[in-house]
C-alpha positions in Angstrom: -36.6 1.2 9.7 -32.8 0.8 9.6 -33.1 -2.2 7.3 -35.5 -0.3 4.9 -33.1 2.6 4.7 -30.1 0.3 4.2 -31.7 -1.8 1.4 -33.0 1.3 -0.3 -29.5 2.8 -0.3 -28.1 -0.3 -2.0 -30.9 -0.4 -4.6 -30.4 3.4 -5.2 -26.7 2.8 -5.5 -27.2 0.4 -8.4 -29.6 2.8 -10.1 -27.4 5.8 -9.6 -24.3 4.1 -10.9 -26.2 3.0 -14.0 -27.4 6.5 -14.6 -23.9 7.8 -14.1 -22.6 5.3 -16.6 -25.3 6.1 -19.2 -24.9 9.8 -18.9 -21.1 9.5 -19.3 -21.5 7.3 -22.4 -24.0 9.8 -23.8 -21.6 12.7 -23.1 -18.9 10.9 -25.0 -21.2 10.0 -27.9 -22.6 13.5 -28.3 -19.7 15.5 -26.9 -22.1 17.1 -24.4 -20.6 19.1 -21.6 -23.9 19.3 -19.8 -24.3 15.5 -19.8 -20.7 15.3 -18.5 -21.7 17.6 -15.6 -24.7 15.4 -14.9 -22.4 12.3 -14.7 -20.1 14.0 -12.3 -23.1 15.0 -10.1 -24.4 11.5 -10.2 -21.1 10.2 -8.8 -21.4 12.7 -6.0 -25.0 11.4 -5.4 -23.6 7.8 -5.4 -21.2 8.7 -2.6 -24.2 10.2 -0.7 -26.2 7.1 -1.2 -23.4 4.8 0.0 -23.0 7.2 3.0 -26.6 6.7 4.0 -26.1 2.9 3.8 -22.9 3.1 5.8 -24.6 5.2 8.5 -27.5 2.8 8.7 -25.2 -0.2 9.2 -23.2 1.7 11.9 -26.4 2.5 13.8 -27.5 -1.2 13.6 -24.2 -2.4 14.9 -24.0 0.1 17.8 -27.6 -0.5 18.8 -27.2 -4.3 18.6 -30.0 -4.8 16.2 -29.7 -8.6 16.0 -32.6 -8.8 13.5 -29.8 -8.4 10.9 -27.8 -11.5 10.3 -24.6 -9.5 9.9 -25.0 -7.7 13.2 -25.8 -10.9 15.0 -22.7 -12.6 13.6 -20.1 -9.9 14.5 -21.3 -8.1 17.6 -22.7 -8.7 21.1 -24.1 -6.5 23.8 -21.0 -6.6 25.9 -18.7 -5.7 23.0 -16.9 -2.3 23.7 -18.2 0.6 21.6 -15.0 0.9 19.4 -15.1 -2.7 18.4 -18.9 -2.4 17.6 -17.9 0.2 15.1 -15.0 -1.9 13.8 -17.4 -4.8 13.2 -18.5 -2.7 10.2 -15.6 -4.2 8.3 -15.1 -7.4 10.2 -17.2 -9.5 7.7 -17.7 -10.0 4.0 -20.7 -7.8 3.6 -19.7 -4.9 5.8 -16.1 -4.7 4.4 -17.6 -4.6 0.8 -19.8 -1.7 1.8 -16.8 0.1 3.3 -14.8 -0.4 0.1 -17.7 0.8 -2.0 -18.2 3.9 0.1 -14.5 4.8 -0.1 -14.4 4.1 -3.8 -17.5 6.3 -4.4 -16.0 9.1 -2.4 -12.7 9.1 -4.3 -14.6 8.7 -7.6 -16.7 11.8 -6.8 -13.5 13.7 -5.9 -11.8 12.6 -9.1 -14.8 13.6 -11.2 -15.0 17.1 -9.6 -11.2 17.7 -10.1 -11.0 16.6 -13.7 -9.9 19.4 -15.9 -8.6 19.7 -19.4 -4.9 19.0 -19.7 -3.0 20.9 -22.3 -0.4 19.0 -24.2 3.2 19.7 -23.3 6.1 20.4 -25.7 7.0 16.7 -25.8 3.7 15.5 -27.2 0.9 16.3 -29.5 -2.5 17.4 -28.4 -5.3 14.9 -27.8 -6.8 13.6 -31.0 -10.2 13.7 -29.4 -12.3 16.2 -27.4 -11.5 16.3 -23.7 -15.1 15.4 -23.1 -14.4 12.0 -24.5 -11.5 11.5 -22.1 -13.4 12.7 -19.0 -16.5 10.8 -19.9 -14.5 7.6 -20.3 -13.0 8.1 -16.9 -16.4 8.6 -15.3 -17.8 5.6 -17.1 -15.0 3.4 -15.8 -15.5 4.6 -12.3 -19.3 4.1 -12.6 -18.8 0.5 -13.7 -16.5 -0.4 -10.8 -18.8 1.3 -8.2 -21.8 -0.3 -9.8 -20.2 -3.7 -9.5 -19.9 -3.3 -5.8 -23.4 -2.0 -5.4 -24.8 -4.9 -7.5 -22.8 -7.5 -5.5 -24.0 -6.2 -2.2 -27.7 -6.0 -3.3 -27.9 -9.5 -4.7 -25.1 -11.6 -3.1 -23.6 -9.9 0.0 -26.3 -7.8 1.6 -25.3 -6.5 5.1 -29.0 -5.7 5.8 -30.2 -9.2 5.3 -32.7 -10.1 8.1 -32.3 -13.3 10.2 -34.9 -15.9 10.2 -34.5 -16.2 14.0 -33.6 -13.1 16.1 -31.1 -14.2 18.8 -31.1 -12.7 22.3 -27.5 -11.8 21.9 -25.0 -11.8 19.1 -22.1 -14.2 18.4 -19.5 -11.5 19.1 -16.3 -10.4 17.4 -13.5 -12.9 16.8 -11.0 -12.4 19.7 -8.1 -11.9 17.3 -10.1 -8.9 15.9 -10.6 -7.3 19.3 -7.4 -5.3 19.1 -6.8 -1.5 18.2 -5.3 -2.7 15.0 -8.7 -3.8 13.8 -9.9 -0.2 14.0 -7.2 1.3 11.7 -5.7 -1.5 9.6 -8.6 -2.5 7.3 -9.9 1.0 6.4 -6.4 2.1 5.5 -5.8 -0.9 3.4 -9.1 -0.5 1.6 -8.3 3.2 0.9 -5.2 2.0 -0.9 -7.0 -0.7 -2.8 -9.9 1.6 -3.9 -7.5 4.5 -4.7 -5.8 2.5 -7.4 -9.1 2.4 -9.4 -8.6 6.1 -10.2 -5.2 5.8 -12.1 -6.8 2.9 -14.0 -9.8 5.0 -15.0 -7.5 7.9 -16.0 -5.4 5.5 -18.1 -8.5 4.2 -19.9 -9.6 7.8 -20.6 -6.2 8.8 -21.9 -5.9 5.8 -24.2 -9.4 6.1 -25.7 -9.0 9.9 -26.2 -5.7 9.3 -28.1 -3.5 11.3 -25.7 0.1 11.3 -26.9 1.4 13.8 -24.4 2.5 13.1 -20.8 0.4 15.8 -19.1 -2.4 13.3 -18.2 0.1 11.6 -15.8 0.0 14.5 -13.3 -3.2 13.4 -11.7 -2.2 9.8 -12.1 0.9 10.4 -10.1 -1.0 12.1 -7.3 -3.5 9.3 -7.0 -0.8 6.7 -7.3 1.3 8.3 -4.5 -1.8 8.7 -2.3 -2.9 5.0 -2.9 0.7 3.7 -2.4 1.1 5.6 0.8 -2.2 4.4 2.3 -1.5 0.8 1.2 2.0 1.0 2.8 0.5 2.3 6.1 -2.1 -0.4 5.9 0.5 -3.2 5.4 2.6 -1.9 8.3 -0.4 -1.5 10.6 -1.3 -5.1 9.7 2.3 -6.3 10.5 2.2 -4.5 13.8 -1.2 -5.9 14.6 0.1 -9.5 13.9 3.1 -8.8 16.1 1.2 -7.8 19.2 -1.9 -10.1 18.8 -0.9 -13.5 17.3 1.7 -14.3 20.0 4.3 -16.0 17.9 6.8 -13.1 17.9 6.8 -12.3 14.2 5.1 -9.7 12.1 5.1 -11.3 8.6 4.4 -14.9 7.8 4.0 -14.9 4.0 0.4 -15.8 4.6 -1.7 -15.7 1.3 -3.8 -12.7 2.5 -0.6 -10.8 3.6 0.9 -11.6 0.1 -2.4 -10.3 -1.5 -1.7 -6.8 -0.1 2.0 -7.0 -1.0 1.3 -7.7 -4.7 -0.2 -4.3 -5.7 2.3 -2.6 -3.4 5.2 -4.0 -5.5 3.7 -3.0 -8.9 2.6 0.3 -7.4 6.2 1.0 -6.3 7.4 0.3 -9.8 4.8 2.6 -11.2 5.9 5.6 -9.0 9.5 5.2 -10.3 8.5 4.6 -13.9 6.2 7.7 -14.0 9.2 9.9 -13.3 10.9 8.7 -16.5 7.8 9.2 -18.7 7.2 12.7 -17.3 10.8 13.8 -17.8 11.9 11.8 -20.8 8.8 10.5 -22.5 9.9 6.9 -22.0 8.5 3.8 -20.4 5.0 4.6 -21.7 4.1 1.0 -22.2 5.6 0.0 -18.9 3.4 2.6 -17.1 0.3 1.5 -18.9 0.9 -2.1 -18.0 1.8 -1.2 -14.4 -1.3 0.9 -13.9 -3.5 -1.9 -15.2 -1.6 -4.6 -13.3 -1.8 -2.7 -10.0 -5.6 -2.3 -10.3 -6.0 -6.0 -11.3 -3.8 -7.2 -8.4 -6.1 -5.3 -6.0 -9.0 -7.4 -7.4 -6.8 -10.5 -7.2 -6.1 -9.8 -3.5 -9.8 -9.4 -2.9 -10.5 -12.7 -4.7 -7.9 -14.5 -2.6 -9.4 -13.2 0.6 -13.1 -13.7 -0.2 -13.2 -16.8 -2.4 -11.9 -19.3 0.1 -9.8 -21.0 -2.6 -6.7 -20.6 -0.4 -6.6 -21.4 3.3 -5.5 -18.4 5.5 -6.0 -17.2 9.0 -7.2 -13.9 7.5 -9.5 -15.1 4.8 -13.3 -15.6 4.7 -14.9 -18.9 4.0 -16.0 -20.1 0.5 -18.9 -18.1 -0.9 -20.6 -17.0 -4.1 -18.8 -13.7 -3.7 -15.6 -15.3 -4.9 -17.3 -16.3 -8.2 -18.5 -12.7 -8.8 -15.0 -11.4 -8.2 -13.4 -14.0 -10.5 -15.7 -13.0 -13.3 -15.0 -9.3 -12.7 -11.3 -10.1 -12.6 -11.3 -11.9 -15.9 -13.2 -9.1 -17.5 -10.7 -6.5 -16.1 -7.8 -8.5 -17.4 -9.2 -9.0 -20.9 -10.3 -5.4 -21.2 -6.9 -4.1 -20.0 -4.9 -6.3 -22.5 -7.2 -5.3 -25.3 -7.2 -1.6 -24.8 -3.4 -1.4 -24.3 -2.8 -3.5 -27.3 -5.2 -1.7 -29.6 -4.0 1.8 -28.5 -0.3 0.9 -28.3 0.5 3.4 -31.1 -0.1 6.2 -28.5 2.5 4.6 -26.2 5.6 5.0 -28.4 8.7 6.1 -26.6 10.0 9.6 -27.4 13.6 8.8 -26.6 15.9 5.8 -26.9 17.5 4.2 -23.8 20.9 6.0 -23.9 22.8 4.3 -21.1 22.1 1.2 -19.0 24.1 2.8 -16.2 22.1 6.1 -16.3 18.8 7.0 -14.5 16.7 5.4 -17.2 18.7 2.1 -17.0 18.6 1.9 -13.3 14.8 2.6 -13.2 14.3 -0.1 -15.8 16.2 -2.5 -13.6 14.1 -1.5 -10.6 11.0 -2.2 -12.6 12.2 -5.6 -13.7 13.1 -6.5 -10.1 9.8 -5.4 -8.7 7.8 -7.2 -11.3 10.0 -10.3 -10.8 9.2 -10.2 -7.1 5.5 -9.7 -7.9 5.5 -12.8 -10.2 7.3 -15.0 -7.7 5.0 -13.9 -4.8 1.9 -14.4 -7.0 3.0 -17.9 -8.1 3.9 -18.9 -4.5 0.6 -17.6 -3.2 -1.5 -19.3 -5.9 0.6 -22.5 -5.9 -2.1 -24.5 -3.9 -4.6 -23.8 -6.6 -2.1 -24.4 -9.4 -0.9 -27.7 -7.9 -4.5 -28.9 -7.4 -5.3 -28.2 -11.0 -2.2 -29.9 -12.4 -1.7 -32.7 -9.9 -5.0 -33.0 -8.0 -3.4 -32.2 -4.7 -2.9 -28.9 -2.9 0.7 -28.1 -2.2 1.5 -25.1 0.0 4.6 -22.9 -0.4 6.1 -22.1 3.0 8.0 -18.9 4.2 11.4 -20.5 3.4 10.6 -20.3 -0.3 9.9 -16.5 -0.1 12.9 -15.9 2.2 15.2 -17.6 -0.3 13.9 -16.0 -3.4 12.1 -12.7 -2.6 14.3 -11.5 0.2 17.6 -11.5 -1.8 15.8 -9.7 -4.6 14.7 -7.1 -2.1 18.3 -6.6 -1.0 19.3 -6.1 -4.7 16.5 -3.6 -4.9 17.8 -1.6 -1.9 21.3 -1.7 -3.5 19.9 -0.1 -6.6 18.1 2.4 -4.4 21.5 3.3 -2.8 22.7 4.9 -6.0 19.4 6.5 -7.0 20.2 10.0 -5.7 23.4 10.0 -7.7 21.9 9.1 -11.1 21.5 11.5 -13.9 20.1 11.4 -17.5 22.3 11.1 -20.6 25.3 9.3 -22.0 27.8 10.7 -19.5 25.8 9.2 -16.6 28.4 6.5 -15.9 31.2 9.0 -15.3 29.1 11.1 -13.0 27.9 8.1 -11.1 31.5 6.9 -10.6 32.5 10.2 -9.2 29.4 10.5 -6.9 29.6 7.0 -5.6 33.1 7.3 -4.1 32.0 8.6 -0.7 29.0 6.3 -0.2 31.2 3.3 -1.2 33.9 4.2 1.3 31.2 4.6 4.1 29.8 1.2 3.2 33.2 -0.4 3.4 33.9 1.2 6.7 30.5 0.1 8.1 31.1 -3.5 7.1 34.7 -3.4 8.5 33.4 -2.1 11.8 30.8 -4.9 12.1 33.5 -7.5 11.2 35.7 -6.1 14.0 32.8 -6.4 16.4 32.5 -10.1 15.6 29.6 -10.1 13.2 30.0 -12.9 10.7 26.6 -13.5 9.2 26.9 -12.8 5.5 23.3 -11.5 5.0 23.7 -9.1 7.9 26.9 -7.7 6.5 25.4 -7.3 3.1 22.4 -5.5 4.6 24.6 -3.3 6.7 26.8 -2.3 3.7 23.8 -1.7 1.4 21.9 0.3 4.0 24.8 2.5 4.9 25.6 3.1 1.2 22.0 4.1 0.5 21.9 6.5 3.5 25.2 8.0 2.6 24.1 8.6 -1.0 21.0 10.5 0.2 23.1 12.7 2.5 25.8 13.3 -0.2 23.2 14.4 -2.7 21.5 16.7 -0.2 24.8 18.3 0.9 26.0 18.8 -2.6 22.7 20.3 -3.8 22.6 22.6 -0.8 26.2 23.8 -1.3 25.5 24.4 -5.0 22.4 26.5 -4.1 24.4 28.5 -1.5 27.0 29.4 -4.2 24.5 30.2 -6.8 22.1 32.3 -4.7 24.4 33.5 -1.9 21.9 32.3 0.7 22.1 31.4 4.4 22.7 27.6 4.6 19.5 27.0 6.5 17.5 29.1 4.0 19.2 27.4 1.1 18.3 24.0 2.5 14.7 24.9 3.1 14.2 26.4 -0.3 15.9 23.4 -1.9 13.6 21.0 -0.2 10.5 23.1 -1.0 11.4 23.5 -4.7 11.3 19.7 -5.2 8.9 17.9 -2.9 8.8 14.9 -5.1 12.5 14.3 -5.1 13.3 14.9 -1.5 10.0 13.5 -0.2 11.0 10.3 -2.1 14.4 10.4 -0.4 12.7 10.6 3.0 10.6 7.6 1.9 13.9 5.8 1.1 15.3 6.5 4.5 12.1 4.9 6.0 12.6 1.9 3.7 16.3 1.6 4.9 15.2 1.6 8.5 12.6 -1.1 7.8 15.2 -3.2 6.0 17.6 -2.9 8.9 14.9 -3.9 11.4 13.7 -6.8 9.3 17.2 -8.1 8.8 18.2 -7.9 12.5 15.0 -9.4 13.9 15.0 -12.2 11.4 18.6 -13.3 11.8 19.3 -12.7 15.5 16.0 -13.6 17.3 16.4 -15.5 20.6 13.6 -17.6 21.9 13.1 -19.9 25.0 10.2 -21.4 26.9 10.2 -21.6 30.7 7.9 -23.5 33.2 7.6 -21.4 36.3 5.7 -21.1 39.6 5.1 -18.0 41.6 8.3 -16.6 43.1 10.6 -18.5 40.8 13.2 -16.7 38.5 14.9 -17.7 35.3 17.7 -16.1 33.3 17.3 -15.2 29.7 19.4 -13.1 27.3 21.2 -11.5 30.2 18.0 -10.7 32.1 16.4 -12.2 35.2 12.7 -12.8 34.8 10.7 -13.4 38.0 7.1 -14.6 38.2 5.8 -12.2 40.9 2.1 -13.2 40.8 -0.9 -14.7 39.1 -4.4 -13.2 39.1 -7.7 -13.5 37.4 -9.1 -10.4 35.7 -12.7 -9.8 34.5 -13.0 -7.9 31.3 -16.1 -6.5 29.6 -16.6 -9.7 27.6 -13.8 -12.0 28.7 -12.0 -13.5 31.8 -8.2 -13.4 31.8 -5.4 -15.1 33.7 -2.7 -12.5 34.1 0.9 -13.3 35.0 2.9 -10.4 36.6 6.6 -10.7 35.6 9.4 -8.6 37.0 12.2 -8.2 34.5 15.6 -7.2 35.8 17.9 -5.8 33.1 21.7 -6.3 33.0 22.2 -2.8 34.4 19.9 -3.5 37.4 16.9 -1.6 36.1 13.5 -3.3 36.6 10.4 -3.3 34.5 7.0 -5.1 34.9 5.3 -7.2 32.2 1.8 -8.6 32.3 1.0 -11.2 29.6 -2.5 -12.7 29.7 -4.5 -15.7 28.5 -8.1 -14.7 27.8 -11.2 -16.7 27.5 -14.0 -14.8 25.7 -17.5 -15.5 26.6 -18.7 -16.2 23.1 -15.6 -18.2 21.9 -14.2 -21.5 22.9 -10.5 -21.0 22.0 -8.1 -19.3 24.4 -6.4 -16.1 23.2 -3.0 -14.8 24.3 -2.3 -11.2 25.0 1.5 -10.6 24.9 3.5 -8.1 26.9 6.3 -6.2 25.0 9.1 -4.2 26.6 10.4 -2.2 23.6 13.5 -0.1 23.2 15.4 1.2 20.1 17.8 -1.8 20.4 15.5 -4.7 21.0 12.1 -6.0 22.1 11.5 -8.4 25.0 8.4 -10.2 23.9 6.7 -12.3 26.7 3.8 -14.6 26.2 1.8 -16.5 28.8 1.6 -19.7 26.7 -0.2 -22.1 29.1 -1.3 -22.8 32.7 -1.5 -26.1 34.5 -4.3 -24.9 36.8 -2.2 -25.4 39.9 0.0 -22.3 39.9 2.4 -23.4 37.2 2.6 -21.5 33.9 4.6 -21.7 30.7 6.2 -18.4 29.7 7.6 -18.0 26.2 10.4 -15.3 26.1 11.7 -13.8 22.8 14.2 -11.1 22.2 13.7 -9.4 18.8 16.5 -7.0 17.9 15.6 -3.7 16.2 11.9 -4.4 15.7 11.2 -0.8 16.7 13.1 0.3 13.6 10.4 -1.2 11.5 7.6 0.9 13.0 9.8 4.0 13.2 10.7 3.5 9.6 7.0 3.3 8.7 6.5 6.7 10.4 9.4 8.2 8.4 8.1 6.6 5.2 4.7 8.2 5.9 6.2 11.6 6.4 8.1 11.3 3.1 4.9 10.2 1.3 3.0 13.2 2.6 5.9 15.5 1.6 5.6 14.1 -2.0 1.9 15.2 -2.1 2.4 18.7 -0.7 2.5 21.8 -2.9 5.2 24.4 -2.5 4.9 26.0 0.9 7.4 28.9 0.7 6.5 32.1 -1.2 7.9 32.1 -4.7 9.6 35.2 -6.2 7.6 37.1 -8.8 8.6 36.4 -12.4 8.6 38.9 -15.3 5.9 38.2 -17.9 7.1 36.5 -21.1 7.6 38.9 -24.0 4.8 39.0 -26.6 5.4 37.1 -29.8 4.2 38.4 -33.1 1.7 36.3 -35.0 4.1 35.4 -37.8 6.7 34.1 -35.3 4.1 32.1 -33.4 2.9 30.5 -36.7 6.4 29.5 -37.6 6.9 27.9 -34.1 3.6 25.9 -34.4 4.6 24.7 -37.8 8.0 23.6 -36.5 6.4 21.8 -33.6 4.1 19.9 -36.0 7.1 18.9 -38.1 8.9 17.6 -35.0 5.8 15.7 -33.9 5.5 13.9 -37.3 9.2 13.1 -37.3 8.9 11.7 -33.8 6.0 9.5 -34.9 8.0 8.1 -37.9 11.1 7.5 -35.8 9.0 5.8 -33.1 8.8 2.6 -35.2 12.6 2.1 -35.1 13.3 3.5 -31.6 13.6 1.2 -28.6 10.4 1.4 -26.6 10.0 1.0 -22.9 
């Protein structure tokens, strides 16, 4: 019965997505509002159909229905309940269903919240009916949802029945039996799927001939949401690798790790670039390309993960699914290039770039850096494929390449971020920047001098300290100056002035909170990368060793029976330099369904450093090998992720404090209104003629 419901839901999803596509196209062709409403309703129905399929698969996993090949491959009877649910997205077929379900839900929400946008004063109204724009958005979403439904029905069906029903399943990979498995993949997929919405909105705006910038409002909200979820997903994945893989690191420049970083980089550039278009009518072509590139890179990441063309600890094996995604990827690229090129006349900049040292110039430099980092990371990730095509031999690019190229670009990016709060628009931006940067520059110099006096000589650490302190000082200086200005203007209590200042511009100050989180992450990554200490010890029970100022004693060894594993656990007593003691209990686990051994690390964490202990090996006669690592400031990375998340949420919030009532605008007589409209049309035509000689971004 479960299989019947599941297969019916996939077939129904294909049918409903086709109906949603046809009704959207018909609504555009005949400008029919009723057909448009039908298309929106069908997207809601599509979400319902995928929900039924998702529930069916979840029931099959929890009930251990091993008649389904997917259930037999990723669960077992002894598997804890939480990991049975997480097996939903452990394999190819289930993770595709999760992605399709999330995408359908967001597509339905997007369709229900579409509303006609009125052109602002900086642009002309749509040349086409809003029905065309909205129908195009719905058609784009229907195509992407339909692709996933078709793929699962014919190539990656999670409800495929096994030829032989086993008595028990194969079980979940031991590396996946970690709490990170429950949170990391769904969060990452939310980010991936979310970037489909800005792409669909872009296609709708271009085909409808939108010249104004009002259509960017929903694009920005979806872009912030998707970027935030993708950021959380990446950080959760890094934390998962840190506690599970046992090598003491959190980022190895693995191809699948890089695949998630690629759309994050272009998505970050998009968030900054949108601000310029909304405020100045510039960077329109930049934004169009960034929206398309971010969506395409989400597909690229999926292709890398699911095609098997690049070896990775995270990737699936070779399968036909990779071919489907490659074809879909090529179609998406060709379509994006064609539509942006053909409709480029609607992407003319409304203003020239007035000053390289102003806000527009710095945001342009930020875009160039982020895109440069994206290209370098993409080439490095795909280099095995490129080298095999050109030379007939796979050549892999190691972490040292990225550390030498991408990491310095990242520090330059943080340096640009450090002056971001001080930037203004206009030709006098340089003078204002010079005045505003005095205090942050002094603080950066003092910070570097203090670290030099403390004996720090590593040039990269000094640069990171200077840049981070300058960035933090710039944020504080901007906040203090703005608060003081509001106190003087409104005669308010300082606390009230601060709260109202923050509430009046969630995007600005939420973004600055995000920047604080990024600064903390940069500090944590720099310290843990440059000053890690590592040593291996062979010990027997009762023996002690000294490491990084601590005494580590092997107090005991014991065997522990888990629900589906047997573990050898070492009990270690750690005596700190101040005499305080803590206990660590690293393990080596042998899972019943798997041959390889799996290490479970023990981490004693503080704000200054982590003591990372791994039970690396046992000789079977009471002797064990303990690997000890001290990682400075790793906790700053995870705390910075929390701060970044808070800032992203602030960016999405509406105003929370009550706003003072405003007097209604005075009525305008018809003759005056007519003259204003004629003047607006003349300015619009003049702007279009000037657009051919203006610099475009």
